[in-house]
C-alpha positions as CSV (number, residue, x, y, z in Angstrom):
1,M,13.0,-35.9,6.4
2,S,15.5,-34.8,3.8
3,P,18.0,-32.0,4.4
4,G,16.2,-30.0,1.9
5,M,12.7,-30.4,3.6
6,K,14.3,-29.3,6.9
7,A,15.5,-26.0,5.4
8,W,12.2,-25.1,3.9
9,L,9.9,-26.3,6.4
10,P,10.2,-23.7,8.9
11,L,9.6,-21.1,6.1
12,A,6.2,-22.5,5.4
13,P,4.2,-20.2,7.7
14,A,6.0,-17.1,6.3
15,A,5.0,-18.4,2.8
16,V,1.4,-18.4,3.7
17,V,1.5,-14.9,5.1
18,S,3.5,-13.7,2.1
19,L,1.0,-15.3,-0.3
20,Y,-1.8,-13.4,1.6
21,W,0.0,-9.9,1.0
22,L,0.9,-10.7,-2.7
23,L,-2.6,-11.6,-3.5
24,G,-4.0,-8.8,-1.6
25,L,-1.9,-6.5,-3.6
26,V,-3.2,-8.0,-6.7
27,V,-6.7,-7.6,-5.6
28,F,-6.3,-4.1,-4.3
29,S,-4.5,-3.0,-7.6
30,V,-7.6,-4.3,-9.6
31,K,-10.1,-2.6,-7.4
32,S,-8.1,0.6,-7.5
33,A,-8.0,0.4,-11.3
34,I,-11.6,0.0,-11.7
35,W,-13.2,2.1,-8.9
36,G,-10.4,4.3,-7.9
37,V,-7.9,4.2,-4.8
38,R,-9.6,4.4,-1.4
39,H,-7.2,6.7,0.3
40,D,-6.6,6.6,4.1
41,R,-6.3,10.6,4.8
42,E,-5.0,9.6,8.4
43,L,-2.0,7.8,7.1
44,E,-1.3,10.0,4.5
45,A,-1.2,13.3,6.9
46,R,1.5,11.5,9.0
47,G,4.2,13.0,6.7
48,K,5.5,12.6,3.2
49,S,7.4,9.4,2.2
50,I,9.9,8.7,-0.7
51,L,9.8,4.8,-0.2
52,I,6.1,4.5,1.0
53,G,3.8,6.3,-1.3
54,N,0.1,7.1,-0.8
55,F,-1.0,3.9,-2.8
56,L,1.0,1.7,-0.5
57,K,-0.3,3.5,2.4
58,S,-3.8,2.9,1.2
59,F,-3.1,-0.7,0.5
60,F,-1.7,-1.2,3.9
61,S,-4.9,0.4,5.5
62,W,-7.0,-2.0,3.3
63,I,-5.3,-5.2,3.9
64,V,-5.0,-4.8,7.6
65,R,-8.7,-3.9,8.1
66,P,-9.8,-7.3,9.2
67,L,-7.1,-7.1,12.1
68,W,-8.1,-3.4,12.9
69,R,-11.8,-4.7,13.3
70,L,-10.6,-7.4,15.5
71,V,-8.7,-4.8,17.8
72,L,-11.6,-2.6,17.8
73,A,-14.3,-5.2,18.9
74,S,-11.8,-6.7,21.6
75,G,-12.1,-3.7,23.8
76,I,-8.5,-3.4,24.7
77,S,-7.0,-0.1,25.6
78,P,-4.5,1.9,23.4
79,N,-2.0,1.5,25.8
80,G,-2.5,-2.2,25.7
81,I,-2.0,-2.2,22.1
82,T,1.2,-0.1,22.6
83,L,2.6,-2.5,25.1
84,I,1.7,-5.5,22.9
85,A,3.5,-4.1,20.1
86,M,6.5,-3.6,22.2
87,L,6.6,-7.0,23.3
88,L,6.2,-8.4,19.9
89,G,9.3,-6.2,18.9
90,A,11.2,-7.5,21.8
91,V,10.4,-11.2,20.8
92,A,11.4,-10.5,17.2
93,G,14.6,-9.3,18.7
94,V,15.1,-12.5,20.5
95,S,14.1,-14.6,17.3
96,V,16.7,-13.1,15.2
97,A,19.4,-13.2,17.7
98,S,18.6,-17.1,17.8
99,G,18.8,-17.4,14.1
100,R,15.0,-17.6,13.4
101,F,14.8,-14.8,11.0
102,A,11.5,-15.6,9.2
103,L,9.6,-15.5,12.5
104,G,11.4,-12.5,13.9
105,G,10.7,-10.6,10.6
106,W,6.9,-11.4,10.8
107,L,6.9,-10.5,14.3
108,F,8.5,-7.1,13.8
109,L,6.1,-6.2,11.0
110,L,3.2,-7.2,13.2
111,S,4.6,-5.0,15.8
112,G,4.9,-2.2,13.3
113,I,1.1,-2.8,12.2
114,L,-0.3,-2.8,15.8
115,D,1.8,0.4,16.3
116,T,-0.3,2.2,13.7
117,F,-3.4,1.1,15.5
118,D,-3.0,2.7,19.2
119,G,-3.4,6.1,18.0
120,R,-6.1,5.5,15.7
121,L,-7.9,3.5,18.5
122,A,-7.5,6.2,20.9
123,R,-9.0,8.7,18.6
124,T,-11.8,6.5,17.8
125,R,-12.8,6.1,21.5
126,G,-12.0,9.7,22.4
127,R,-9.0,8.8,24.8
128,V,-6.3,10.9,23.2
129,T,-4.0,12.1,26.0
130,P,-0.4,13.6,26.0
131,A,0.6,10.6,28.3
132,G,-0.5,8.1,25.8
133,A,1.4,9.8,22.9
134,A,4.5,9.8,25.0
135,F,3.9,6.1,26.2
136,D,3.6,5.1,22.4
137,S,6.7,7.1,21.3
138,L,9.0,5.7,24.0
139,L,8.0,2.0,23.7
140,D,8.6,2.4,20.0
141,R,12.3,3.0,20.7
142,Y,12.4,-0.3,22.7
143,A,10.9,-2.2,19.8
144,D,13.2,-0.8,17.3
145,G,16.3,-1.2,19.6
146,A,15.3,-4.8,20.5
147,M,15.2,-5.9,16.9
148,L,18.5,-4.2,16.0
149,I,20.3,-5.4,19.2
150,G,19.1,-9.0,18.3
151,L,20.8,-8.5,14.8
152,A,23.7,-7.1,16.2
153,Y,24.2,-10.2,18.6
154,Y,23.7,-12.5,15.7
155,F,26.2,-10.9,13.5
156,R,28.6,-10.3,16.6
157,M,31.5,-12.2,14.8
158,T,31.0,-10.6,11.6
159,W,31.5,-7.4,9.6
160,A,27.6,-6.6,9.8
161,L,28.1,-5.8,13.5
162,I,29.3,-2.3,12.5
163,P,26.3,-1.4,10.4
164,A,23.7,-3.0,13.0
165,L,25.4,-0.5,15.7
166,A,25.3,2.3,13.2
167,A,21.6,1.6,12.5
168,L,20.9,1.6,16.2
169,F,22.5,4.9,16.6
170,G,20.7,6.4,13.5
171,T,17.2,5.1,14.2
172,S,17.7,6.5,17.7
173,M,18.6,10.1,16.5
174,V,15.6,10.4,13.7
175,P,12.9,10.5,16.5
176,Y,15.3,12.4,18.9
177,V,15.8,15.3,16.5
178,R,12.1,15.3,15.6
179,A,11.1,15.8,19.2
180,K,13.9,18.4,19.6
181,A,12.3,20.3,16.9
182,E,9.0,20.0,18.1
183,S,10.1,21.7,21.4
184,F,11.0,24.5,19.2
185,G,7.5,24.5,17.6
186,L,8.7,23.2,14.5
187,T,7.6,20.1,12.7
188,M,10.2,17.4,11.2
189,K,8.0,14.5,9.9
190,D,9.7,14.1,6.4
191,G,12.9,12.2,5.6
192,L,14.0,9.1,3.7
193,M,14.0,6.6,6.6
194,Q,11.1,7.2,8.9
195,R,9.8,4.5,11.0
196,P,7.2,3.0,8.8
197,E,10.0,2.8,6.2
198,R,12.5,1.4,8.8
199,V,9.8,-1.2,9.8
200,L,9.2,-2.2,6.3
201,T,12.6,-2.5,4.9
202,L,14.0,-4.2,7.9
203,G,11.1,-6.5,8.4
204,L,11.0,-7.6,4.6
205,A,14.8,-8.0,4.4
206,V,14.9,-10.2,7.6
207,I,12.0,-12.4,6.2
208,L,13.4,-12.8,2.8
209,S,17.0,-13.4,4.2
210,P,16.5,-17.1,5.1
211,W,14.7,-17.7,1.8
212,V,17.7,-16.5,0.0
213,D,20.2,-18.6,2.0
214,A,17.9,-21.7,1.4
215,V,18.1,-21.2,-2.5
216,W,21.7,-19.9,-2.5
217,P,23.5,-21.1,0.5
218,A,26.5,-19.2,1.7
219,T,29.9,-20.7,0.8
220,G,33.6,-19.9,1.4
221,G,33.1,-18.7,5.0
222,H,30.7,-15.8,3.9
223,T,28.0,-14.5,6.5
224,S,24.7,-16.2,6.3
225,Q,21.6,-14.2,6.2
226,R,23.2,-11.9,3.7
227,V,20.0,-9.9,2.7
228,A,19.7,-8.9,6.5
229,A,23.1,-7.8,6.6
230,V,22.6,-5.7,3.4
231,S,19.7,-4.1,4.8
232,L,21.6,-3.2,8.0
233,V,24.0,-1.3,5.9
234,M,21.1,0.5,3.9
235,L,19.4,1.3,7.2
236,A,22.6,2.6,8.9
237,I,23.3,4.8,5.9
238,T,19.7,6.2,5.3
239,S,18.7,6.6,8.9
240,N,21.8,8.7,9.7
241,M,21.1,10.6,6.6
242,T,17.6,11.4,7.7
243,A,18.9,12.5,11.1
244,V,21.7,14.7,9.6
245,G,19.3,16.2,7.1
246,R,16.8,17.0,10.1
247,I,19.4,18.5,12.0
248,V,20.6,20.8,9.2
249,R,17.0,21.9,8.6
250,L,16.3,22.4,12.3
251,L,19.3,24.6,12.7
252,A,18.5,26.5,9.5
253,A,15.2,27.3,10.8
254,L,16.4,28.4,14.1
255,R,19.1,30.7,12.4
256,A,16.2,32.1,10.3
257,G,14.5,33.4,13.6
258,A,12.3,30.6,14.7
259,P,11.1,31.4,18.4
260,A,13.1,29.8,21.1
261,P,11.3,27.5,23.5
262,T,10.5,28.6,27.0
263,P,11.8,26.3,29.8
264,I,8.9,24.6,31.5
265,A,10.4,25.6,34.8
266,A,10.4,29.1,33.9
267,V,6.9,29.0,32.8
268,A,5.9,27.6,36.2
269,A,7.7,30.1,38.0
270,D,6.3,33.0,36.0
271,K,2.7,31.5,36.6
272,S,3.5,31.1,40.5
273,R,4.9,34.7,40.9
274,P,2.3,37.3,41.9
275,A,1.6,39.9,39.2
276,P,3.4,43.2,39.8
277,A,1.2,46.0,41.2
278,R,0.1,48.3,38.5
279,P,1.3,52.0,39.4
280,R,-1.5,54.2,40.7
281,L,-2.5,57.3,38.6
282,V,-2.3,60.4,40.8
283,R,-3.9,63.7,39.7
284,T,-2.0,66.9,40.5
């Protein structure tokens, strides 16, 4: 086998999947132009996005519908889907750490796709619980962290290690600020780099990176997987900008008089404390 064939052969599965998505986008665009866009109101209600508009959200819902029907027919639980998504994210991190970027990128995107199914599956089956929502949110952090740790390990001897660590910090702060805002009764769903944007931009960059290296090999001691390295710089900047923006809006809302949260322990103590006796009215 020639050296060129050895470089391109591992990318063949990624090429097939990429072709499916590209052809799907063409078909969906034609259908939408003729019969109008079939909107996915549930995805659109998850918050505004600059990078991913309603058209792309509707396309995503349409293109993954066969996989959604398969998941629905399988009988798997919503928590089971959440766990599988986290495990795929972990395997994606191991893949990129070992230099298998095309595989790691598609596994990371598949993890993100399955992550959109667990909540919808719970609502479809009437199994929505606070514990399930917390389980989903917590395991998302593991999936994202595994991917960024894998990239940090791969780039450990290069300049790209710094943006990888900065991106790891920023992507942890974005959901933390949102959770903190919700504890004050505020909603923080908007921002430039939310989780769907992070999964899409990082996943696509990691997928495309070996293709660019195969066409344009790095020379002169430059870092390979340059597209992935550049995406880490962008992710580090935008995720931290999103976190800082949410912090500013949260503090502004609190200064404007948003109600402070009641500590859970204090609420429990108030409920367990007997009500004070009402004063007796005495006629004189």
